[in-house]
N, C-alpha and C positions, 0 to 999 in steps of 0.2 A: 562498406559495412551494411548489414541488413537492418533496415528501419523497422522497429517494433511499433512505434507510434509516430505519426506525422500529423500535426495540426497546422493548418495553413490559414492565417488571418481569420481566426475564430472570433465571431461576435455572437453574444447571447443576451437577449432581453427577456424579462419576465414582468408582466403587468406594466409595460412601458418603462421599466427601470433597467438600466444597463448593468448586467451582472459580470459579463466578460467582454473586454474590449480589445480587439485586434491582437489576439494571442497566436503566436506561432511557436511550435515546440517540436523538436525531433529527438526521439529516444532510440538509440541504436542497440542492437543485440549486445548483451554482456555489459552494458552500462547499468549502473545503479544510481538512482536519483533521489535526492531529498527535495520535498516541496514545502517551502516555508511561507508564512504570511500570518498577519494578525487575524483575529476573528473578523469575518465579513469580507475578507480579501478575495474570495472566490475559489478557494481550494476545493471545497466539496462539489461545487458546480462544475469545476473543471474535470474532476474525477467522473462525474455523472455523464459528461460529454464523451469522455474516453470510453466509457462502458456502454454508451448508447441509451442511457436512461433519461437524458435531456437532449433536445435537438437544437442545433445551433440556428441562429437567425441568419447568419452569413458565414461563409468560409467552408473549408473542406476538412474532413476527418478521415484519416487512414489508420487502421490498426491491422498489423500483419499484412500490409499492402492491399487490404480490402477497403474500398471506399464506402463509408456509410451512405445508405440510400441505394447502393447497388450490391448489397450482400445480405446474407442471412444472419441477422444480428443474434438470433437465438443460438445458433450454432457457434458463432464467433465468440460469444460470451463464455462458452465452455473453455476457451483458451485463455481466459482472464480470471485470475483468482483475486478476490477482494475480501480483505479482513478488516472488520470494524467492531469496536466494542458494542455497538448497537445490536449486533447479532446475538450476543450472549443471552439476552433476555427473551429471545424468540425461539431458542432451541430447547428441546425437551430435557429438563434436568435429570430425569430418571434414566435416560439413555446412557449407555457406556460411552467412553471416549471413542472407541472403535465405531460405534453406531453413529456418533456425531460426524466422524470423518466419512463414513459411508454415505451419509445424507448429502454430502457435497457432490457425489457423482451425478445426481439428478438435480442439484441445486434446490433441494427441498428442505423443509423444516422438520424432518423426521424421515423414517423409512416406510415406504408405502408399497413395497414389492418384495419379492423373494430375492435374496442376495446370492450371487454366484461365487464360485471359488476365485474367479478372476477379480471380482469386486473386492473380496477380502485381501487378495494379494496386493491390489492397488492401495488399499487402506493401510496395510502393514508397511508398505514401502514409504508412504507419506509420513507415518508415525516415526519411522526410522530417521527420516530426513530432519525431523525436528527434535530428535532425541527424546521421544515420548512413549516408547514401547512399554516402559515399566508400569505405567498406569493406564494401559490400553483398555483394561476391563473394569476400571473404576467408573462409578457414576459421574457424569459430567458435573452435576450439581454440587458434589462434595470436593471437587478439585479446587485448588487455590486459584486466584485470578491469573497468576503467571502461568500455571499449568493449563488453564482454560485457553489462554492466548495461544499457547503452543498447539493445542488441539484445533483451534480455529484456523491456524496457519496450515496444519496438516489437512484440514477439510478443504482449504483453498488449493492445496497442492495435489489432491487426489486425482484430478484429471490431467495432471502434468501440464499445467498452463505455461505459456511462454512469457506471460506478464503477471506479476503479483503486486497488487496494490495494498499497502499497509497504512490504513487510515488512523493515525494517532494510536498505534498499538500499545504504547506504554502508559496510556491514560489510566490512572487509578492504581498503578503498581507501586508497592512500597520500594524504597531504595535498593534493598537486597534483591528483590524479585526483578527489578528493572535491570540491574547489572547482569543477572543470570540470563534474563530474556535477551538482552543485547548480545551476550556471548553466543547464545544459540543462533541468533540471526547471522552473526559473523560466520559461524560454521556452515549455515545453510548457504550463504553467499559463496563460500569456497567450494561447495559441492559441485561436481561435474554436471549434474542435471539441474542446477539452480536456474530459475527463471530470471529474467530481467525484473528489477524491483523499483517501485516508487514508494518512498518512505515519507509519510506526511507527519509533520511535527511542528510544535511551537518552540521546542527546546533544542538549541544547537548542540548541547552536550550529548544528545542522543545520536548525533550524526557520527557514526563510527567510521573506521578506516576503510571498510568495504564500500562505502558510498563515495563515488568519485565526482559526481556532478550535483549542482544545486540550482533550483529555480525559485525565485522570490516573487510573490505576488503582492500587489498593493492596489486596493480599490478596483479590482478586476482587471488589472493590467500587469504586464511583465515589468517588474522593477529592475531585475537583474537575472542573468541566466548564463551559466558556464561552468567551468571547473570549480571544485570546492574551494581551493585556495584563493581564487579570484573573487568569489562571491561572499564568503564568510568574513567580511571586513567590518570595521567599526562604522564606516560611512554608510554602507549599504544597509546594515541592520538597524542603525539609528534611524534611518529614513523609513524603513519598513515598519517599525514599531512605534515611530514618532516619539522617541524618548532619547535622552542622552545616555549613551552606554559605551562601553569599551569592550572590544572582542579580543580575547586572549587565547593564544594557542599553547597548549602544554602537551608535548609529544605529538600524538595523532589526534588529540581532542581539542575542541573549541569550547570556550566558555564566555558567557556574557557577564561583565562586571558593570554595575551601575555607577554613573559618575556623580 
């Protein structure tokens, strides 16, 4: 299998504090992963290492078989889509959904050059992939939060990345919007052009059937890593979140019940 991400014995310190400790992780093409962990477990720092925004103290990082330190990170990042709710407040609310998606081509917070027909074609294809063509010409600022999330994903998809990182994409969504959004993600995962995805969450009920692997972090270390059925267990998650809980599976969904 083709490796999309390979982390080999990663260590990362900041201000003499250990943030990540001896993490190894291989993500292969067509695998979709959930990344779980309590606040402060190191999830965001790990994502920054994968995207080259934080530099490791020790260990090797390979993305698309290119080793960090021996590659053009700026060009490599164009092959990685990153969706975070933090982006919502940095993007121009007066721009249309299509213009927001177009800004992803240059990874800018707006459009600062002339748009070509090829650019528009890429934007329309990305909107189609997330089922968002119907509000393509609406102002970003008047869209619902669920609609905005779909536009942010289209923006991340516009360069046809091989890796898509979804950093707590359901945060702030109401229950109905969350269900619809997760349905859209399931359709995206089934798409022939779908990138490999990392889905970051605190809530195991968001881990849908299209996600087949899970890694759990605790205190900057790998607590457990492997297939979803092996990892989403009462023992692992009680340890990860340091509370007594019971993990229950209903059909393809997992839920936490407090003890």
